[in-house]
Phi, psi and omega in degrees: 000155178284168178280137181272129178217160174278140184229128177084192182281331179257119182296128177234141175261106182229159169275136181220146178228146173238135180238127174253142182208170176227152177224183177236143175273187184292344176263013179064028175266145181292139175235108177281148180209159178226137176236140178245137179237131181240137176270182176294149173304141183296133182098352178264136180265000000 
């Protein structure tokens, strides 16, 4: 499971994951990136 943290101005208890990855541009140079994924607030169906 992801780490639980407060997000935004209104505290929400959600599951969240962060993924870091790299790709290459057209000159074959590395491009680092990060994506964040958030689940539904806990208790919401």
